[in-house]
N, C-alpha and C positions, 0 to 999 in steps of 0.2 A: 672386517671389509677392507678390500685394498683400498688404499689411498690415492688419489690423485692430485697433483698440485696445478697452481693457476697456470703457469706455463704450458702445460701439455692442454689444459682446457682450451686456453686460448688459441693455443697451434691447432686443436680439432675446429674451433669454431673457424678459425682463417681458412680452413682447408675446403669449407663448402660455401655456397652462394645461397644467403638466405632466400632471394626470390625462387632459387629453385626449389629449396625447400619447401617453403609456404605455397608454391604453384604445384607441388605434389598432392595439397590437400585441400585448395579453393581455387578457383580460376582469378588469375590477374590480369590486369590491362597495363600496357604502358602509357604514360602521359606524361609528358616532357621527359624527365632523368629519373622519375619515380614509376612505382607501378603501384595500381589500385586494386581492390577487392574487396567485397562485401565483408565485414566484420564478424567473425564466427564468436565473439564474446558478450554480444549483447544484441537484441532485435533490429538489427541494421536493414535499413530498406534499401539504401543505396550505397554505392560502394566508398566507404569514408575510412576505411583501413589504408595507409599508405605505406608501401615497403620501399627502403632506400639500398639501393644497391652499392652506390657509394660508402653509405655509413654502416650499412649490415644490422638495419635496425628496422621495424617496424613500428607504426604508432597510429592509432585511430584517434581522428578528430572529434569523433562524436561522443564515444564512452572514456578515452584518456588510455586505453589497453595500449602499454609500450612493451618495448625487450627486443632481446636480441634472438637468434635462433633458437638458442637452450631455452628460452622462454616463452616462444611461440608453441614449441614441442611439449614442454611441461603443461600448459594450460589447456592446447588443444586436445593432448592424449591423456589429459588428468593422470601426470605419472610425478614423480618426484625429479630432484635435478640432476641427478645421478643417472637416473634411468634417461632422461632427455638426453645427456652427454652420449649415452652408450649410443643410443638411436641413432643422432647425428654422426658419430663416429662410424656406425654400421653403412651410412649412407656414404660417407667418404673414404672407406675402404681401409679406415685404420683398425687395428685389432688392439683392444684395451680389454684388461681383465678387469671387470667391476661386480661385486657383490651387490646387488641391487635388493636383495631381499627385505633388509631390514630398513630402506629407505622409502618404503611406501607411505603414502602420505595418510597416515594414521593419528588420531588423537589419543594418547596413550590411554585415556578411559575407557576408550571403546575398543580397545584391541581384544579385551576376553569376550566380546560379543564376537567378533571374527573369528576367533579361535574356537569359540562353542559350533560356528555354524561349519567349520573345517571338521570339525572332530564328529559332527552329526552325519555329516555328508558320509566319510568313512564309515559309520555305524550302518546308515541306510542302503549303502552300495554292498556291503558285506551282507545285508541282510537279503537281497533280492538274488543274490548269486548261492545262497544256500537251499538246503529243500525247503525251507521254510519260504523262500520264495518262488517255488515253481507256480502254485496258482496265478502270482500276479506276475510272472512272465509269459504263463499262457494267456492270460487277459490283453496283455500288451501286445503279443504276437498275433492276437485276433484282431487288434486295432491295429496290424499292419506295421506295427515297432519293432524292429529286430534287434539283436546284440549289439549291434552298430551304433545304434543310435541310441540306445539304453546308454551305454558306454560315452557317448559323446557328449550326452546330455546329462549325464550324471543322473539318470533315475535311479532311485531307490526305493526302498520299502520299510515303514514303521511296521513293527510286528503289534502283535493284538496283546499288549503288555502293558502295564499301567504306568510303570515308572523307568522304563530299562534306561532310556537316555539320561532321566533324573539322576540315577545311580551313578550312571558312567560320568557327568559332570561332577558330583559330589567326589567321588574317588580321584579326579583331578584337582580337587581343591577349589570350584569354583564356588562363589558365594551365591546364597539363594538369591539374593539381591541381583545381581547378574545374569542368575538364570531367568528369573521371572522377566527382566528387562529386554532378555533377548527373544521373547517371545515364542521361545521351545520349551518352556515348563509354565504352566499355570500351580496358581496357588487357591485352596480351596477351604473348608471348614475340615475337612481330613487331611491336610498337609499337602504336598507337593506333587504333581504328576505329569507325566508328557502331554504336550499339545495336541500332538499325532498319535494315534493309535489305528492300526489294521488300515492304513491307507498307502497307495503309491506315492511316492514322493518326488516331485517334480523342482528344482533347485530354481532360485531366481537369482541373477546375479546384478551386483551395480555395474558402473560403466568401465571400471578397472577390470572387471573379471571375478570380483571376490564373491562369495555366497552371501546373501544378506536376508534371505526369507526362503519359503516354501510355497508351494500349492499342493495340498495334500488331497488326494481322488479316491473316492471310494471305489472297490473294484468287485466285492463281493454280491452286493447288493446294490440297488439304487435307493436314494434317499433325499429329502429335502436340502440337505446341503453337500451336494453333490462335490464339490471342492470347497475345500478351506484353504484360505491363503492366510500367510502370516500378517498380523496385525502392524499397524506402521510403528516402528521404533527408532531410535535414534540413527540407525545405520539402512534402516529399511524406509524410504519414503518413494511411494509410486510416482508421485507428479514429476519427481527427479531422475527416474530412470524408464529405459527402454529395454523389455526384453531382448536378448539377444546382440545389445549393442556391440559388445566387446568382441563378438565373433562376426557380426555384419560389417563393421566399419571399413576393414580394408578392401573388401569385394566391392561395396558399394561405391567406394571412392574409386577404384579401379573402372566400374562400369557407370560412375558418375549417374546412379540410378539407386533410388531406396524405396522398398515397399513397405507399406505399412499396412500391419493386420489388427484384431482386435484380441486374441486369444494366443498362447503360447502353444496350444497343440495346433494352430494353424502354420506358426513358425517351424516346429517341428516337421509337420506334414511336407513344407515346402523344401525344406532340407533333404528330406527321404529322396527328391526328383532333381536335387542338385541347385536349386533355388536359395540360395545363401545370402543375398543382399536383402535380409528381411527382418525387420524387427517388429514389434507388437507393444500396444499402451497398456494391455492388460485389463481393457474395460474400463479405464478412467479417460476423463475428457483429455486433449492435447491440453499442455501446458506451454509456460513459456521455456521452462526448464527444458522439456520434450523439442520445442521447435528449435532452440538452439542448439543441441545434440542434433538433429535431423540435417541443418544448415552446415553441420560440421561433416556429414556422410557424403552429401551428393547434391546436385542443383537440381535435379529430376526426382521428383517424390509422385507415388502412385498409392492411393488409398486401395485398399482390397480388402473391403470389411466385408459383413455377413450380408448375404443376399436377400435377408429379410427386409420387413418395413423397419425394424429397430437399427439394423445395419445402416439403410438409407438415411434414416435420422442421424446417424453418428457420423456418417460420411458428409452429411450436409452440413453439420456444426463444425467438423474438422477442417473441412475446406475453406471456411469461414474464416477460422482462427487463422489459417495460413494465408490467406488472402489479406488480411490487416496486415500483416508483416512483407506484404511484398512478394509472397510465394506462391504461384499460380500450380496446383496439383493437376495431376490427371486422376482419372475415375476407372476401375474395374468394376463392374457388377457382374454378378453371378446368378445364374438360373435356379428356379426352383426354390428358392428361399436358403439355397445352401451357404455353409461358411466355407472356407478354403480348404479345411481339412477334409470334409466329406465330399466336396468338389472334385477334389485331385483323387478320392480313393473311388470315385464313382465314375468319372471321365479319363482320367489318367493325366500323365504327365505333358502331351503334346497338347490336348484341348486346352488346358490350363495354360500352358507357354503360348498359346494363340492368343487367349485373354490379356494376358499382361504385354504382350507385345503391339497389341492394338487396342491401346484404353481410350475412353472417349474423353474431351475436352470437358472442364469443369462447368462450363455455361451448358453443353448439351446436357449433362447430369441434371443439372438446376433447373432447366425448361422441363424433364421430363417428371422430375420431383416436385415441381410445383403445380404440373397438370393433375397431379392424381388427387382423387376425389372433387374433383372440377367439372362442370359442365361448360365446354367453351362454346356450345352453342345458344348458352345464356349470356346475355349482354352485360348483366351484374357480375358473373363468375369471370367472365372474358376481360373485364375492366379491372379487377382485381388481380388477376393473372398478370396483366400486362404491368400493371403498377408495382406488383411485385417482382417482376423479372428486370425491370428498369430499375430498381432500388439495388438488385443484384449487379447489374451491370455497371454502377457507379461506383463498385470495388474494384472492377477491373483495369488494369494497366497495360493489358497487351493490346494493341490499336486493332491487330488483324483478328484477334476473337472477339473483338467488341463488334466489329463491321457485320462479320459473318452472324452473330447473334441478332443484330437489329435487322438484317434481311430474312432471317428466320422467322423475326417475330412478325415483320411486316406482313409476310405469308401468310402465316398463321390468323392474325387478327383483320387483315385486309386494311391495317392502318398505314398510311404513308410514312415512309421511311424518314424524312425532314420532319414530319410531326414528331416522332418516336424520339429521333436526334434532341428537338427541340426540350421535349419532357425531360429526357436525361440531363441535358444542361441544368434545367431548373431545380433538378434532384443534386446536383452535384452545387450548384450555388446557394442552395439552403444549407447543407452539410457545411459549407465552408464560411457562411454567415453563423451557424452554430457553434463551430470552433475559434471563430474569432470572438463572438460573445463570451465563450468560457476563458478565453485567454485575458477578458478584459477584467476577469477576477482576482487576476494576479498583480497589478501595477505595484501594492506593498511590500509583496515579496521581492520584487524586482528592485524596487528601490532600496531595500534592505541589502540585497545583495550588491546593487552597486556604490553603497556606501560602505560595505566591509571590502569589497576590491577597488581600495581608494587608492591614490596614486603612490602613496607608501609600500603598498603590497604589490603594485604592479611594477613596481621599481625593482622590488627583491626578486619577482618572477624573472625579470628581464636580465637581470645581473647573473642569476643563476643559469640561463637558457646560454649566454653568451660565454660565462664561465665553462661550459660544456664544448665550445666550439674552440677556445684559444686560450693557449698557457699565458698570453700576455694579460687575460682579462683577470686569470687564477692570480697571477702576481700582483695586480691592483688590489685585487680583495684582500689578501694576505696584508699588504702595505696598508690599506686605508680603512679597512673594515674590520670593527672591533665587535659588533654585535647586531644581528639580525634579528628584528622582533618576534619574527613568526616563527615558532618553534619546528615546524616540519621543514621549511625552506633554511633555516638556521643548521637543523641537522644534514640535511642535504648538501649546502655549501662547505660545510666542515669534510664530509666524505670525499667531495670533488677534491679539496685542497690536500687533503691526505693521501687520496690516490695518485695526484700529481708529484708529491713529493717521494711516492714510492716508485713509480715508474717512470718518473720524468716523460711523461706525455700524457696526453689525453685523448680517449676514443670511446665514445660514446658504448660501442656495442662491449667491448672489456671493462669498461665502468659497471654496466648492467648486470655483468657476472659478477664482479664485485661486491654488490649490494643485492643480487637477486634474490637471498633469502628473507629479506627485510620487506613484507607486503606494504606497509606505509611508505617505505621510502621509494618503493615502484611504483605508488600510486601517486606521489607526488613528482617524482619524475614525469610519468606519463602525464600530467597537468602541465609541466614545463615544456615538455617536447611537443604538445599539441597546439602551443601558443602561436598564433599566425604573424610571426614575426621574419623578417628578411634574413638572410644568413651573414650578410656583410654588418658591420657595424663600424663607428667612428670612435675616436678615445673620448670626445665630448660626451656621447650619449653616455658612456661607461660612466665618466664622472659625474654624469646629471642623475643615473640611478643612485650612485653611492652617495651624491649629496642629500639625495631625497631620502634615504634611509637614517642616515646621521641625523637630519634635520628631525626626523621623527625621533630618534632617539633621545635628542633634546628635550623636545616638546615632552615627552613621555616622563622625562627626568623634574621639569618644571611643574607637570601637574602633581606628580607624587610629593616633590618640597612643599608646593602650596596646601596640600592636603596633609600633611607633615605639620606644618606650622600652624595650622587652625587649633592642633592639638597641644600646642606648647605656650603656655603662660610666662615663661621667663622672657623679660624685654630684649635680653643681650642673646639669648639663641634664637630668638625671633628674626634678631637684625642680623645674623650670620645666616640664616636661611635665605633671608631677603637677597642678601649681597649674593649668596649663590646663584639665585633665580634671575638676577640683572647680569651675572657673568655669562649664563647659560642663553639667556635672551642674545648679548651681542655676539656668542658662538654660533647662534642658530640665525642669525642675518646675514 
């Protein structure tokens, strides 16, 4: 693999502006000298990530995520450090040759699983292109999936044979344990056999584009198990991936819109008409991990679920999960209980495009959903309907949408708008009271946190904060500081000191590259950089921090000596230890 030195890496970093790079992934708004955006690395509802043009770093003041441009690309794109360097270099127009194949973020013991899926894909794709795959290809063409889509989505075929894949794995020296662990091979009383037989194989990818599972479909007959999906394994977790994410992300970012569907066949069908900013949850409820991925893709989210009652229920549930984290989705509902796949086949591209270009707002959908199976001429049903809608409105942050919905509710129910607003306010007050009551159960935990985060720990953090700002403070640390009591801060301070001695300057963005492969140190650095401290310092402040840390060390040593003295019976030895304690006391005063 081509090597790249630190000087070249830092040259690449300095050739780009972190604000330009990050704003290509998510919207940033300038406030003062820094830029702010919604943090993509946690369930952020308010812009809590600050991007410094001056320092060329980003810091989230909520979750503590921090880094330079390479770190952002690594975490956002889920790529290795060298891949991130290559991406940034491409942005800068710098041609570098880096072999990134071996730098994938794989855990070593999982590599055989990834390799087996790559091997299985080659086998399945080869099968579908042979004479044995003719019937499967005919079936797919009848479903309007042509050769280009078969190739694009890597669709293959598992033959009607008991153990062809198992034998292939054994010939490549894979262990039986790994074969079963992959989910591609089963073990029964008669030995080992292929999980998939006589099925059309649709690959499932992780967010990096690696095959980690399959959905195998019957095609000669219809049965109870039309589709069989790979069971969850160490590399395949439905709640952590979105089907087609690796393909859709660039188009979604370009359009600032992502469509969410339920099934992978819906996504494939959308692709056939040129709609490429589309992903699928594959039948699972939307998770926190899904939401983080969606926020990385686009600001505008459209739910395009199946048109039947189950699809409406799934739309309602998904919309609520998104609203909880401050995302207000738009909704597309399809007529005749059709899913997107069947809708496009029946009505064509233009009609489907009209649907997604004119979605309904989330509250209009909810009004329609909550009316189902209710007789609004009945006062009892009407009262429940109004109460349910007000509960839904209490989740809405969009003032315009809220006002429009209240007007509609007033017209439907003949209730005065002011009355509805009053009732809405009462619901919100009850929610706030409930949240406050829940928070009152945490005082003991908060007190413990406060004790841990005492003046000595704060002194350590503050000292490191200013070491990152000034060579003067680093020199004071080197002269006067012998030991920091907290291990994570001690290791970080030593690295800052070493970095300065090596490069004769301190630069936060370059220092991040220096420690970037150590996640523990990066987490500690994020904690330090998110401190609400002013940029300027006085020498007296730094002296105070150092004095507090030294005082802690003295008191710690006193306690240690007192414990040691309890174990000693020799009076002379006790006297020596007592004298040391007295000397330490004088030193600490």
